[in-house]
Each structure stands twice: as C-alpha cells, then as structure tokens.
C-alpha positions in Angstrom: 12.7 25.9 8.2 14.7 24.8 11.2 18.1 26.5 11.8 21.2 24.7 13.0 20.0 24.9 16.6 16.7 23.2 15.7 14.7 26.4 16.0 11.8 27.1 13.6 12.6 30.0 11.4 10.9 31.9 8.5 10.5 30.4 5.0 11.7 31.9 1.7 10.1 35.1 0.7 8.9 33.2 -2.4 7.0 30.9 -0.2 5.7 33.7 1.9 4.4 35.3 -1.3 2.7 32.1 -2.4 1.1 31.8 1.1 -0.3 35.3 0.8 -1.7 34.6 -2.7 -2.8 31.0 -2.2 -3.5 30.7 1.5 -7.2 31.3 1.2 -7.5 29.0 -1.8 -5.5 26.3 0.0 -7.8 26.5 3.1 -10.7 25.9 0.8 -9.2 22.8 -0.8 -7.7 21.2 2.3 -10.6 18.8 2.6 -10.1 17.6 -0.9 -6.5 16.6 -0.3 -5.4 13.7 1.8 -5.1 13.2 5.5 -3.0 15.1 8.0 -1.7 14.4 11.5 -2.0 18.1 12.4 -3.6 19.3 15.6 -5.0 22.9 16.0 -2.0 24.0 18.0 0.7 22.7 15.5 3.1 25.5 14.4 6.2 23.4 13.6 7.5 22.3 10.3 5.3 20.6 7.7 6.2 17.6 5.5 3.9 16.7 2.6 3.9 13.2 1.1 3.3 12.1 -2.5 2.1 8.6 -1.5 -0.2 7.2 1.2 2.1 4.5 2.6 4.9 7.0 3.2 2.6 9.6 4.7 1.5 6.9 7.1 5.1 5.9 8.0 6.0 9.6 8.4 3.1 10.4 10.7 4.0 7.5 12.9 7.6 8.6 13.1 6.7 12.2 13.8 4.2 11.3 16.5 4.7 13.5 19.6 6.8 16.0 17.7 6.0 19.5 16.3 6.2 18.1 12.7 2.9 18.0 10.7 2.7 15.4 8.0 0.1 15.7 5.2 -0.9 13.3 2.4 -1.2 15.1 -0.9 -3.3 12.4 -2.7 -7.0 12.9 -2.2 -9.1 10.2 -0.6 -10.3 7.6 -3.1 -7.5 8.3 -5.5 -4.6 5.9 -6.5 -1.2 7.4 -5.7 0.4 6.4 -8.9 -2.0 7.3 -11.7 -3.4 10.5 -10.1 -2.7 13.8 -11.7 -2.7 16.8 -9.3 -3.9 20.3 -10.0 -2.0 23.6 -9.4 -3.0 23.9 -5.8 -0.9 20.8 -5.0 2.2 22.6 -6.4 1.5 25.5 -4.0 1.1 23.0 -1.1 4.6 21.6 -1.9 6.1 25.0 -2.3 4.8 26.0 1.1 6.0 22.8 2.8 9.3 22.4 4.6 9.8 18.9 3.3 8.5 16.8 0.4 8.5 13.0 0.7 8.5 11.3 -2.6 9.1 7.8 -4.0 12.2 8.5 -6.1 12.5 9.5 -9.8 10.3 7.9 -12.5 7.4 6.5 -10.4 5.2 9.6 -10.1 5.9 11.9 -13.1 3.9 14.7 -11.4 6.2 14.5 -8.4 9.3 14.6 -10.7 7.9 17.8 -12.3 7.3 19.5 -8.9 10.9 18.6 -7.8 12.3 20.0 -11.0 10.4 23.2 -10.5 11.6 23.5 -6.9 15.2 23.1 -8.0 14.8 25.5 -10.9 13.3 28.2 -8.6 15.8 27.6 -5.8 12.9 26.8 -3.3 14.4 25.3 -0.2 11.8 22.6 0.4 13.7 19.6 1.7 13.5 16.5 -0.5 13.2 13.1 1.2 13.5 10.2 -1.2 12.0 7.2 0.5 13.4 4.8 -2.0 17.0 5.6 -1.4 19.1 2.5 -1.0 16.2 0.0 -1.5 17.0 -3.0 -3.6 14.4 -3.4 -6.3 13.5 -6.5 -8.3 13.0 -6.8 -12.0 9.6 -6.2 -13.4 7.5 -9.3 -13.7 8.0 -11.0 -17.0 4.4 -10.3 -18.0 5.0 -6.5 -17.8 6.4 -4.2 -20.4 9.4 -2.2 -19.0 8.2 0.7 -21.2 4.9 0.9 -19.2 6.4 1.7 -15.9 9.9 2.7 -15.0 11.7 4.1 -12.0 14.1 6.7 -13.5 17.7 5.4 -13.6 16.4 1.9 -12.7 14.2 1.4 -15.7 12.8 -2.1 -15.9 12.6 -2.4 -12.1 9.4 -3.0 -10.1 8.8 0.1 -7.9 6.3 -1.5 -5.5 8.9 -2.3 -2.9 6.8 -1.2 0.1 4.6 -4.2 -0.1 7.5 -6.2 1.4 7.6 -5.1 5.0 11.3 -5.9 5.2 12.1 -3.5 2.3 9.7 -1.0 3.8 11.9 -0.6 6.8 14.5 1.0 4.6 12.0 3.7 3.6 11.3 4.2 7.3 15.0 4.8 7.8 15.1 7.3 4.9 12.1 9.2 6.4 13.7 9.2 9.8 16.8 10.8 8.5 14.8 13.4 6.6 12.7 14.3 9.7 15.7 14.5 11.9 17.2 17.0 9.5 13.9 18.8 9.4 13.7 19.1 13.2 17.0 18.3 14.9 15.9 19.2 18.3 13.4 16.3 18.2 15.8 13.7 17.0 15.5 11.4 20.0 11.7 11.2 19.7 11.9 10.7 15.9 14.4 7.9 16.2 12.6 6.2 19.0 9.3 6.2 17.1 11.0 4.8 14.0 12.7 2.0 15.9 9.5 1.1 17.6 7.5 1.1 14.4 10.0 -1.1 12.6 10.4 -3.6 15.5 6.8 -3.7 16.8 4.8 -3.1 13.6 6.7 -3.9 10.4 8.4 -7.0 11.9 5.1 -8.3 13.2 3.4 -7.7 9.8 6.3 -9.6 8.1 6.0 -12.5 10.6 2.2 -12.7 10.1 2.4 -12.7 6.4 5.1 -15.4 6.6 2.7 -17.5 8.7 0.0 -17.2 6.1 2.1 -18.3 3.2 3.9 -21.0 5.2 0.5 -22.6 6.0 -0.6 -22.7 2.4 -0.5 -25.8 0.3 -0.8 -23.7 -2.8 1.9 -21.4 -3.9 0.0 -19.5 -6.6 -2.3 -16.5 -6.3 -4.6 -15.6 -9.2 -5.0 -11.8 -9.4 -7.8 -10.2 -11.4 -5.6 -7.1 -11.4 -2.2 -5.8 -12.6 0.8 -7.3 -10.8 1.6 -4.7 -8.2 2.1 -7.6 -5.7 5.3 -9.2 -6.9 7.2 -8.2 -3.8 4.8 -10.2 -1.7 5.6 -13.2 -3.9 9.4 -12.6 -3.8 9.4 -12.2 0.0 7.2 -15.2 0.9 7.8 -17.6 -2.0 4.5 -17.5 -3.8 3.8 -16.8 -7.4 1.5 -13.9 -8.2 -0.3 -14.4 -11.5 -2.1 -11.3 -12.8 -5.0 -11.6 -15.2 -4.3 -8.3 -16.7 -0.7 -8.3 -18.0 -0.5 -4.5 -18.6 -0.5 -2.0 -15.8 -3.9 -0.4 -16.6 -6.2 -3.2 -15.3 -9.1 -1.8 -17.2 -11.3 -2.8 -20.1 -11.7 -6.3 -21.5 -9.2 -9.0 -20.9 -7.4 -10.3 -23.9 -8.1 -13.9 -25.0 -4.5 -14.9 -24.3 -4.7 -13.5 -20.7 -8.0 -15.3 -20.1 -6.7 -18.6 -21.5 -3.7 -18.5 -19.2 -5.9 -17.6 -16.2 -8.3 -20.5 -17.0 -5.4 -22.9 -17.1 -4.0 -21.6 -13.7 -7.5 -21.9 -12.1 -8.1 -25.4 -13.4 -4.6 -26.6 -12.5 -4.7 -25.3 -9.0 -8.4 -25.8 -8.3 -8.7 -22.1 -7.5 -12.2 -20.9 -6.3 -11.4 -17.4 -5.1 -9.3 -14.7 -6.6 -8.0 -11.3 -5.6 -8.9 -8.0 -7.2 -7.5 -4.5 -6.6 -9.7 -2.2 -4.4 -8.9 0.8 -6.7 -9.0 -1.0 -10.0 -11.7 -2.0 -12.5 -14.0 -4.8 -11.5 -14.6 -5.9 -15.1 -11.7 -8.3 -15.4 -12.7 -10.1 -12.1 -16.3 -10.3 -13.3 -15.2 -11.6 -16.7 -13.1 -14.2 -15.0 -16.0 -15.4 -12.8 -18.2 -15.7 -15.9 -15.7 -17.8 -17.9 -14.2 -20.0 -15.2 -15.3 -21.9 -12.0 -14.2 -19.0 -9.8 -16.9 -18.2 -7.2 -15.9 -14.8 -6.0 -13.2 -12.1 -5.8 -11.9 -10.4 -2.7 -9.9 -7.3 -2.1 -6.2 -6.5 -2.2 -4.5 -3.2 -2.3 -0.8 -2.0 -2.7 -1.5 0.7 -0.1 -1.6 3.3 -2.8 -4.8 5.0 -1.7 -7.5 5.0 0.9 -11.3 4.9 1.0 -13.3 7.3 3.1 -14.3 4.8 5.7 -10.6 3.9 6.1 -9.8 7.5 6.9 -12.7 7.6 9.4 -11.2 4.6 11.1 -7.7 6.1 10.9 -6.4 3.1 9.1 -2.8 3.1 8.0 -0.4 0.5 6.4 -0.8 -1.8 9.4 -4.6 -1.7 9.5 -4.9 -2.2 5.8 -2.6 -5.2 5.9 -4.6 -6.9 8.6 -8.1 -5.9 7.5 -7.8 -6.2 3.7 -4.7 -8.0 2.3 -4.1 -10.7 4.9 -7.7 -12.0 5.0 -7.8 -12.1 1.2 -4.5 -14.1 0.9 -5.8 -16.5 3.5 -8.9 -17.1 1.3 -7.3 -17.2 -2.2 -4.5 -19.5 -1.0 -7.2 -21.9 0.4 -6.1 -21.6 4.0 -9.6 -20.4 5.1 -13.1 -20.1 3.8 -14.2 -16.5 3.3 -16.5 -16.7 6.4 -13.5 -17.7 8.5 -11.2 -14.9 7.4 -11.0 -11.3 8.6 -13.0 -9.5 11.2 -16.8 -10.1 11.7 -18.7 -9.4 8.5 -15.6 -9.2 6.4 -16.7 -11.9 3.9 -20.1 -10.3 3.4 -18.7 -6.8 3.0 -16.0 -7.7 0.5 -17.3 -10.6 -1.5 -17.5 -9.3 -5.1 -17.2 -5.8 -3.7 -18.2 -2.8 -5.9 
C-alpha cells in the first residue's frame, strides 16, 4: 500500500501469507485471467477490476504511472454471468485496490468484498457506480431477474451511455489518486484527457448516427442491455428475448411482437449480442423477412482477437457497435459500414 507520503509500503501479513501460498499457482493461471497493463519493471500498486469496461478506463487513467491494472474476467467470458474460481479470490486479496460495479450487479464481487471486510483485509474498494443516475429497468424485464443492491429495479448497464460513463471515470480517478497520491497530477490529467478527447467524441459520434436515422427503433435479437443507448439518443431498443438470459427458444409472444415491429418499420437487419446465443437471431431470420444479424456488445467481455489488437471501450464502440447501429437503423448498407471487410466478417457471425 501507499503511505501518506505516497511511498509504496508492505501489505498485510495476511496477504503476504497468501502470496507465499498462492504465488506459484497465480503465476500459472495468469494467462487464464483477463488483460493487464503491466510491464516487466512494474513494482507499484496493483488494482484489479471486476468488469472489462472499467479495467479499460482504469488502465487509461493509470497510463504513465506505477499503477498496474488487471482485468479479472477471462477472455471470452461475459463480465456479469461469469463465476470465478478460488484463485480470483486470492488475486483480489493480494491487490491494493478492487474496482467493482457496486452492490447487486456481480454477486461474486459482493461475496469477495464481504470476505475482505470480514477478514479486515485492507484492499481498497473503488465503486465505479457511485453517484451514477440509473434508469428504471425496461418494461419488458422482470425486476427480480437483475437488481443493483439498494437500487433494485434499476438498469445497471449505465456505462453504455458515454456521458454517464464519465462519472465512473471520476470515481476511478479518485480511487487511483488515493492509491498513489504521489502520481495525482498524471492520473487527473489522463482522466480529463480521456473524458474530453475520447468519451465526448464517442458521445458525439453516436449522436450523429441516431440523428441521421429516419427510424427510431432498433430490433435486438438479444436481451435489452442497451437501454441507456436508447435513453441517451432518443431511440427505442426492442429486445426479442424479454428475459435476461437470451438463450433457448423464443416464446411465441416475443416472436409475435418482433414480427410486428419488423413489418411496421420495414426492418431488414437486426442486432445480436456478441457473447449471447445465436439461436434467437436465427429463429427471427427464419420466421420474418430479416436478412441478417450484426454484432453489438455492452462492453462486458472481449474476444481473443480484440485483446491481440489491444481494443478497449473506444475501439469496440467504433468497430462493433457503431457500424451495427448504422446498419440496423437503415443509415447504411452493411457493405458501407465499418472498416474494410466488416460486413463479411460480422454478417450472421458465429
């Protein structure tokens, strides 16, 4: 931990004991966990994140400092439904800070936090959701299916709105300043740059896409994790799957509503979650005039090729979500959207 002068000092003896017992094991599983911004010479404090988006924000904010940021969620896994093993608990215990999405969203993170508190482990807790104004769950969703602690019945996916995401950047910034006070100037400068030059630009570019659209309805062949996009830019997100699992067969009522939407708005292309079942999208194509589905993601996980390209929130917005919204809103044909080869790569992706 850092002392009041910003110097890096030793951790609790409990964590030292965990390191002795689990260090070899952790080194063996490091490749199975998520990404890290560490370099071979890093010996400063470590912050671990329970969710990809906030790992990405934190590594941008910590750039040029001694702080190492690690993503706990393995590549290819969705940050919400994933259940970690015991080694992740060790990882958090050994960390100097734990970035989490607030109570109620990731039960496994809540359990880890409770254990930290019960055992008096001094891992610093950084709640990225602090002070964020949440909207009500979409009417199609059951409040019992997904809650956020004391704000039961609220939609937790706030980070899809770049404006609200800026509040999480502020929360991370304050946490990292507390973690490494001597590097406060760099941390705050990075955060302000990221908000003004990245998130504000993403917000403006999303706004341009939705302003250009004649249609104000997006048909999703997935669960509705995208309501904040709709709220921010004045578009209605209509999920085919009205529960949060987005797996298995679609109910007749869901299919009927989707068929009516597709016919009413002359929809030819729909959006489907990258980390969700393909079956609902395929079923929708079989039973309507929809020609193809294209990818969207709530930034909850990453594919191996995205890690290889060092993609973060910004790159996923521009290479995955924005091209798809251009297509499903009817602004562009698939061949006109995204980088070269995008339509061929992502049409009816597997």
